[in-house]
N, CA, C and O atoms as a Tripos MOL2 file, in Angstrom:
@<TRIPOS>MOLECULE
protein
  172   171    43     0     0
PROTEIN
NO_CHARGES

@<TRIPOS>ATOM
      1 N         -40.4880  -36.2590    4.3530 N.3       1 ASN1
      2 CA        -41.4030  -36.2230    3.2060 C.3       1 ASN1
      3 C         -40.9160  -35.2040    2.1720 C.2       1 ASN1
      4 O         -40.8120  -35.5080    0.9830 O.2       1 ASN1
      5 N         -40.6280  -34.0160    2.6380 N.am      2 ILE2
      6 CA        -40.0950  -32.9920    1.7290 C.3       2 ILE2
      7 C         -38.7730  -33.4720    1.1350 C.2       2 ILE2
      8 O         -38.4960  -33.2610   -0.0460 O.2       2 ILE2
      9 N         -37.9690  -34.1150    1.9670 N.am      3 PHE3
     10 CA        -36.6890  -34.6050    1.4760 C.3       3 PHE3
     11 C         -36.9010  -35.6250    0.3690 C.2       3 PHE3
     12 O         -36.2040  -35.5960   -0.6450 O.2       3 PHE3
     13 N         -37.8640  -36.5310    0.5560 N.am      4 LEU4
     14 CA        -38.1350  -37.5400   -0.4710 C.3       4 LEU4
     15 C         -38.5890  -36.8750   -1.7670 C.2       4 LEU4
     16 O         -38.1580  -37.2620   -2.8530 O.2       4 LEU4
     17 N         -39.4470  -35.8880   -1.6510 N.am      5 ASN5
     18 CA        -39.9000  -35.1910   -2.8480 C.3       5 ASN5
     19 C         -38.7210  -34.5220   -3.5660 C.2       5 ASN5
     20 O         -38.6370  -34.5360   -4.7940 O.2       5 ASN5
     21 N         -37.8350  -33.9510   -2.7950 N.am      6 LYS6
     22 CA        -36.6530  -33.3260   -3.3970 C.3       6 LYS6
     23 C         -35.8480  -34.3700   -4.1670 C.2       6 LYS6
     24 O         -35.4230  -34.1290   -5.2960 O.2       6 LYS6
     25 N         -35.6470  -35.5090   -3.5570 N.am      7 GLN7
     26 CA        -34.8980  -36.5690   -4.2290 C.3       7 GLN7
     27 C         -35.5950  -36.9650   -5.5300 C.2       7 GLN7
     28 O         -34.9440  -37.1480   -6.5590 O.2       7 GLN7
     29 N         -36.9040  -37.0930   -5.4780 N.am      8 LYS8
     30 CA        -37.6410  -37.4420   -6.6940 C.3       8 LYS8
     31 C         -37.4060  -36.4050   -7.7820 C.2       8 LYS8
     32 O         -37.1420  -36.7450   -8.9350 O.2       8 LYS8
     33 N         -37.5070  -35.1300   -7.3960 N.am      9 TYR9
     34 CA        -37.3010  -34.0720   -8.3880 C.3       9 TYR9
     35 C         -35.8950  -34.1310   -8.9770 C.2       9 TYR9
     36 O         -35.7040  -33.9780  -10.1830 O.2       9 TYR9
     37 N         -34.9210  -34.3540   -8.1060 N.am     10 ILE10
     38 CA        -33.5420  -34.4140   -8.5910 C.3      10 ILE10
     39 C         -33.3800  -35.5600   -9.5810 C.2      10 ILE10
     40 O         -32.7700  -35.3990  -10.6380 O.2      10 ILE10
     41 N         -33.9280  -36.7130   -9.2300 N.am     11 VAL11
     42 CA        -33.8150  -37.8610  -10.1360 C.3      11 VAL11
     43 C         -34.5240  -37.5610  -11.4520 C.2      11 VAL11
     44 O         -33.9920  -37.8330  -12.5280 O.2      11 VAL11
     45 N         -35.7200  -37.0040  -11.3600 N.am     12 PHE12
     46 CA        -36.4780  -36.7050  -12.5810 C.3      12 PHE12
     47 C         -35.7070  -35.7380  -13.4780 C.2      12 PHE12
     48 O         -35.5730  -35.9610  -14.6820 O.2      12 PHE12
     49 N         -35.2010  -34.6600  -12.8730 N.am     13 PHE13
     50 CA        -34.5070  -33.6650  -13.6910 C.3      13 PHE13
     51 C         -33.2290  -34.2170  -14.2910 C.2      13 PHE13
     52 O         -32.9080  -33.9290  -15.4440 O.2      13 PHE13
     53 N         -32.5000  -35.0060  -13.5210 N.am     14 SER14
     54 CA        -31.2530  -35.5570  -14.0590 C.3      14 SER14
     55 C         -31.5440  -36.4950  -15.2250 C.2      14 SER14
     56 O         -30.8690  -36.4410  -16.2540 O.2      14 SER14
     57 N         -32.5450  -37.3530  -15.0650 N.am     15 THR15
     58 CA        -32.8670  -38.2570  -16.1750 C.3      15 THR15
     59 C         -33.3640  -37.4580  -17.3700 C.2      15 THR15
     60 O         -33.0100  -37.7550  -18.5110 O.2      15 THR15
     61 N         -34.1790  -36.4480  -17.1100 N.am     16 HIS16
     62 CA        -34.7090  -35.6430  -18.2070 C.3      16 HIS16
     63 C         -33.5740  -34.9720  -18.9800 C.2      16 HIS16
     64 O         -33.5550  -34.9940  -20.2100 O.2      16 HIS16
     65 N         -32.6250  -34.3720  -18.2440 N.am     17 PHE17
     66 CA        -31.5410  -33.6590  -18.9280 C.3      17 PHE17
     67 C         -30.6370  -34.6190  -19.6830 C.2      17 PHE17
     68 O         -30.1930  -34.3140  -20.7900 O.2      17 PHE17
     69 N         -30.3600  -35.7760  -19.0910 N.am     18 THR18
     70 CA        -29.5240  -36.7300  -19.8170 C.3      18 THR18
     71 C         -30.2360  -37.2030  -21.0720 C.2      18 THR18
     72 O         -29.6100  -37.4000  -22.1150 O.2      18 THR18
     73 N         -31.5390  -37.3840  -20.9690 N.am     19 ARG19
     74 CA        -32.2870  -37.8070  -22.1490 C.3      19 ARG19
     75 C         -32.2110  -36.7470  -23.2320 C.2      19 ARG19
     76 O         -31.9950  -37.0660  -24.4010 O.2      19 ARG19
     77 N         -32.3910  -35.4700  -22.8470 N.am     20 GLN20
     78 CA        -32.3100  -34.3920  -23.8270 C.3      20 GLN20
     79 C         -30.9360  -34.3560  -24.4800 C.2      20 GLN20
     80 O         -30.8240  -34.2140  -25.6970 O.2      20 GLN20
     81 N         -29.8930  -34.4850  -23.6690 N.am     21 ARG21
     82 CA        -28.5340  -34.4490  -24.2080 C.3      21 ARG21
     83 C         -28.3490  -35.6080  -25.1780 C.2      21 ARG21
     84 O         -27.7540  -35.4530  -26.2440 O.2      21 ARG21
     85 N         -28.8650  -36.7700  -24.7930 N.am     22 PHE22
     86 CA        -28.7230  -37.9290  -25.6640 C.3      22 PHE22
     87 C         -29.4480  -37.7010  -26.9790 C.2      22 PHE22
     88 O         -28.9370  -38.0490  -28.0440 O.2      22 PHE22
     89 N         -30.6380  -37.1160  -26.9070 N.am     23 LYS23
     90 CA        -31.3870  -36.8320  -28.1320 C.3      23 LYS23
     91 C         -30.5910  -35.9020  -29.0430 C.2      23 LYS23
     92 O         -30.4980  -36.1290  -30.2490 O.2      23 LYS23
     93 N         -30.0170  -34.8540  -28.4520 N.am     24 LYS24
     94 CA        -29.2440  -33.9110  -29.2700 C.3      24 LYS24
     95 C         -28.0620  -34.6080  -29.9170 C.2      24 LYS24
     96 O         -27.8000  -34.4220  -31.1050 O.2      24 LYS24
     97 N         -27.3490  -35.4080  -29.1400 N.am     25 LYS25
     98 CA        -26.2120  -36.1250  -29.7130 C.3      25 LYS25
     99 C         -26.6740  -37.0170  -30.8520 C.2      25 LYS25
    100 O         -26.0440  -37.0650  -31.9090 O.2      25 LYS25
    101 N         -27.7850  -37.7280  -30.6320 N.am     26 ARG26
    102 CA        -28.2940  -38.6360  -31.6480 C.3      26 ARG26
    103 C         -28.6980  -37.8540  -32.8940 C.2      26 ARG26
    104 O         -28.4030  -38.2760  -34.0120 O.2      26 ARG26
    105 N         -29.3640  -36.7260  -32.7120 N.am     27 LEU27
    106 CA        -29.7540  -35.9140  -33.8630 C.3      27 LEU27
    107 C         -28.5270  -35.4500  -34.6370 C.2      27 LEU27
    108 O         -28.4930  -35.5260  -35.8650 O.2      27 LEU27
    109 N         -27.5150  -34.9690  -33.9090 N.am     28 ARG28
    110 CA        -26.3080  -34.4890  -34.5740 C.3      28 ARG28
    111 C         -25.6590  -35.6390  -35.3380 C.2      28 ARG28
    112 O         -25.2030  -35.4660  -36.4680 O.2      28 ARG28
    113 N         -25.6240  -36.8120  -34.7120 N.am     29 PHE29
    114 CA        -25.0320  -37.9730  -35.3620 C.3      29 PHE29
    115 C         -25.7820  -38.3090  -36.6480 C.2      29 PHE29
    116 O         -25.1680  -38.5570  -37.6860 O.2      29 PHE29
    117 N         -27.1160  -38.3160  -36.5730 N.am     30 LEU30
    118 CA        -27.9020  -38.6280  -37.7680 C.3      30 LEU30
    119 C         -27.6850  -37.5850  -38.8520 C.2      30 LEU30
    120 O         -27.5900  -37.9180  -40.0330 O.2      30 LEU30
    121 N         -27.6070  -36.3250  -38.4500 N.am     31 LEU31
    122 CA        -27.4030  -35.2720  -39.4470 C.3      31 LEU31
    123 C         -26.0630  -35.4420  -40.1450 C.2      31 LEU31
    124 O         -25.9890  -35.3650  -41.3710 O.2      31 LEU31
    125 N         -25.0110  -35.6700  -39.3830 N.am     32 THR32
    126 CA        -23.7020  -35.8280  -40.0100 C.3      32 THR32
    127 C         -23.6880  -37.0560  -40.9020 C.2      32 THR32
    128 O         -23.0720  -37.0390  -41.9670 O.2      32 THR32
    129 N         -24.3630  -38.1320  -40.4800 N.am     33 ARG33
    130 CA        -24.3760  -39.3320  -41.2950 C.3      33 ARG33
    131 C         -25.1050  -39.0600  -42.6090 C.2      33 ARG33
    132 O         -24.6540  -39.4820  -43.6740 O.2      33 ARG33
    133 N         -26.2290  -38.3570  -42.5300 N.am     34 ASN34
    134 CA        -26.9600  -38.0430  -43.7490 C.3      34 ASN34
    135 C         -26.1220  -37.1610  -44.6680 C.2      34 ASN34
    136 O         -26.1220  -37.3510  -45.8850 O.2      34 ASN34
    137 N         -25.4170  -36.2090  -44.0970 N.am     35 ARG35
    138 CA        -24.5800  -35.3280  -44.9110 C.3      35 ARG35
    139 C         -23.5060  -36.1550  -45.6110 C.2      35 ARG35
    140 O         -23.2250  -35.9340  -46.7890 O.2      35 ARG35
    141 N         -22.9090  -37.0990  -44.9020 N.am     36 ASN36
    142 CA        -21.8850  -37.9390  -45.5160 C.3      36 ASN36
    143 C         -22.4850  -38.7640  -46.6440 C.2      36 ASN36
    144 O         -21.8520  -38.9370  -47.6860 O.2      36 ASN36
    145 N         -23.6850  -39.2720  -46.4560 N.am     37 GLN37
    146 CA        -24.3280  -40.0480  -47.5110 C.3      37 GLN37
    147 C         -24.5790  -39.1770  -48.7310 C.2      37 GLN37
    148 O         -24.3590  -39.6110  -49.8620 O.2      37 GLN37
    149 N         -25.0380  -37.9490  -48.5080 N.am     38 ILE38
    150 CA        -25.2890  -37.0480  -49.6440 C.3      38 ILE38
    151 C         -23.9890  -36.7690  -50.3770 C.2      38 ILE38
    152 O         -23.9600  -36.7720  -51.6080 O.2      38 ILE38
    153 N         -22.9220  -36.5310  -49.6440 N.am     39 ILE39
    154 CA        -21.6280  -36.2750  -50.2830 C.3      39 ILE39
    155 C         -21.2150  -37.4880  -51.1150 C.2      39 ILE39
    156 O         -20.7200  -37.3440  -52.2330 O.2      39 ILE39
    157 N         -21.4210  -38.6780  -50.5630 N.am     40 ASN40
    158 CA        -21.0510  -39.8790  -51.3020 C.3      40 ASN40
    159 C         -21.8880  -40.0230  -52.5650 C.2      40 ASN40
    160 O         -21.3840  -40.4640  -53.5980 O.2      40 ASN40
    161 N         -23.1530  -39.6570  -52.4880 N.am     41 ILE41
    162 CA        -24.0140  -39.7650  -53.6770 C.3      41 ILE41
    163 C         -23.5550  -38.7740  -54.7410 C.2      41 ILE41
    164 O         -23.5580  -39.0940  -55.9300 O.2      41 ILE41
    165 N         -23.1650  -37.5840  -54.3250 N.am     42 ASN42
    166 CA        -22.7690  -36.5630  -55.2890 C.3      42 ASN42
    167 C         -21.4570  -36.9240  -55.9720 C.2      42 ASN42
    168 O         -21.2490  -36.5540  -57.1280 O.2      42 ASN42
    169 N         -20.5900  -37.6200  -55.3040 N.am     43 ASN43
    170 CA        -19.2880  -37.9260  -55.8960 C.3      43 ASN43
    171 C         -19.3880  -39.0550  -56.9040 C.2      43 ASN43
    172 O         -18.3820  -39.4410  -57.5000 O.2      43 ASN43
@<TRIPOS>BOND
     1     1     2 1
     2     2     3 1
     3     3     4 2
     4     3     5 am
     5     5     6 1
     6     6     7 1
     7     7     8 2
     8     7     9 am
     9     9    10 1
    10    10    11 1
    11    11    12 2
    12    11    13 am
    13    13    14 1
    14    14    15 1
    15    15    16 2
    16    15    17 am
    17    17    18 1
    18    18    19 1
    19    19    20 2
    20    19    21 am
    21    21    22 1
    22    22    23 1
    23    23    24 2
    24    23    25 am
    25    25    26 1
    26    26    27 1
    27    27    28 2
    28    27    29 am
    29    29    30 1
    30    30    31 1
    31    31    32 2
    32    31    33 am
    33    33    34 1
    34    34    35 1
    35    35    36 2
    36    35    37 am
    37    37    38 1
    38    38    39 1
    39    39    40 2
    40    39    41 am
    41    41    42 1
    42    42    43 1
    43    43    44 2
    44    43    45 am
    45    45    46 1
    46    46    47 1
    47    47    48 2
    48    47    49 am
    49    49    50 1
    50    50    51 1
    51    51    52 2
    52    51    53 am
    53    53    54 1
    54    54    55 1
    55    55    56 2
    56    55    57 am
    57    57    58 1
    58    58    59 1
    59    59    60 2
    60    59    61 am
    61    61    62 1
    62    62    63 1
    63    63    64 2
    64    63    65 am
    65    65    66 1
    66    66    67 1
    67    67    68 2
    68    67    69 am
    69    69    70 1
    70    70    71 1
    71    71    72 2
    72    71    73 am
    73    73    74 1
    74    74    75 1
    75    75    76 2
    76    75    77 am
    77    77    78 1
    78    78    79 1
    79    79    80 2
    80    79    81 am
    81    81    82 1
    82    82    83 1
    83    83    84 2
    84    83    85 am
    85    85    86 1
    86    86    87 1
    87    87    88 2
    88    87    89 am
    89    89    90 1
    90    90    91 1
    91    91    92 2
    92    91    93 am
    93    93    94 1
    94    94    95 1
    95    95    96 2
    96    95    97 am
    97    97    98 1
    98    98    99 1
    99    99   100 2
   100    99   101 am
   101   101   102 1
   102   102   103 1
   103   103   104 2
   104   103   105 am
   105   105   106 1
   106   106   107 1
   107   107   108 2
   108   107   109 am
   109   109   110 1
   110   110   111 1
   111   111   112 2
   112   111   113 am
   113   113   114 1
   114   114   115 1
   115   115   116 2
   116   115   117 am
   117   117   118 1
   118   118   119 1
   119   119   120 2
   120   119   121 am
   121   121   122 1
   122   122   123 1
   123   123   124 2
   124   123   125 am
   125   125   126 1
   126   126   127 1
   127   127   128 2
   128   127   129 am
   129   129   130 1
   130   130   131 1
   131   131   132 2
   132   131   133 am
   133   133   134 1
   134   134   135 1
   135   135   136 2
   136   135   137 am
   137   137   138 1
   138   138   139 1
   139   139   140 2
   140   139   141 am
   141   141   142 1
   142   142   143 1
   143   143   144 2
   144   143   145 am
   145   145   146 1
   146   146   147 1
   147   147   148 2
   148   147   149 am
   149   149   150 1
   150   150   151 1
   151   151   152 2
   152   151   153 am
   153   153   154 1
   154   154   155 1
   155   155   156 2
   156   155   157 am
   157   157   158 1
   158   158   159 1
   159   159   160 2
   160   159   161 am
   161   161   162 1
   162   162   163 1
   163   163   164 2
   164   163   165 am
   165   165   166 1
   166   166   167 1
   167   167   168 2
   168   167   169 am
   169   169   170 1
   170   170   171 1
   171   171   172 2
@<TRIPOS>SUBSTRUCTURE
     1 ASN1         2 RESIDUE 1 A ASN
     2 ILE2         6 RESIDUE 1 A ILE
     3 PHE3        10 RESIDUE 1 A PHE
     4 LEU4        14 RESIDUE 1 A LEU
     5 ASN5        18 RESIDUE 1 A ASN
     6 LYS6        22 RESIDUE 1 A LYS
     7 GLN7        26 RESIDUE 1 A GLN
     8 LYS8        30 RESIDUE 1 A LYS
     9 TYR9        34 RESIDUE 1 A TYR
    10 ILE10       38 RESIDUE 1 A ILE
    11 VAL11       42 RESIDUE 1 A VAL
    12 PHE12       46 RESIDUE 1 A PHE
    13 PHE13       50 RESIDUE 1 A PHE
    14 SER14       54 RESIDUE 1 A SER
    15 THR15       58 RESIDUE 1 A THR
    16 HIS16       62 RESIDUE 1 A HIS
    17 PHE17       66 RESIDUE 1 A PHE
    18 THR18       70 RESIDUE 1 A THR
    19 ARG19       74 RESIDUE 1 A ARG
    20 GLN20       78 RESIDUE 1 A GLN
    21 ARG21       82 RESIDUE 1 A ARG
    22 PHE22       86 RESIDUE 1 A PHE
    23 LYS23       90 RESIDUE 1 A LYS
    24 LYS24       94 RESIDUE 1 A LYS
    25 LYS25       98 RESIDUE 1 A LYS
    26 ARG26      102 RESIDUE 1 A ARG
    27 LEU27      106 RESIDUE 1 A LEU
    28 ARG28      110 RESIDUE 1 A ARG
    29 PHE29      114 RESIDUE 1 A PHE
    30 LEU30      118 RESIDUE 1 A LEU
    31 LEU31      122 RESIDUE 1 A LEU
    32 THR32      126 RESIDUE 1 A THR
    33 ARG33      130 RESIDUE 1 A ARG
    34 ASN34      134 RESIDUE 1 A ASN
    35 ARG35      138 RESIDUE 1 A ARG
    36 ASN36      142 RESIDUE 1 A ASN
    37 GLN37      146 RESIDUE 1 A GLN
    38 ILE38      150 RESIDUE 1 A ILE
    39 ILE39      154 RESIDUE 1 A ILE
    40 ASN40      158 RESIDUE 1 A ASN
    41 ILE41      162 RESIDUE 1 A ILE
    42 ASN42      166 RESIDUE 1 A ASN
    43 ASN43      170 RESIDUE 1 A ASN
């Protein structure tokens, strides 16, 4: 029972961290894309 709970926690934390990492990557991607668009507008 304790072992199963541990497995659940591990799965939850791994998915949570991957989701956070993905969000950060996506945010960075959107920011760089917006910056490129602004540069294109200014030129």
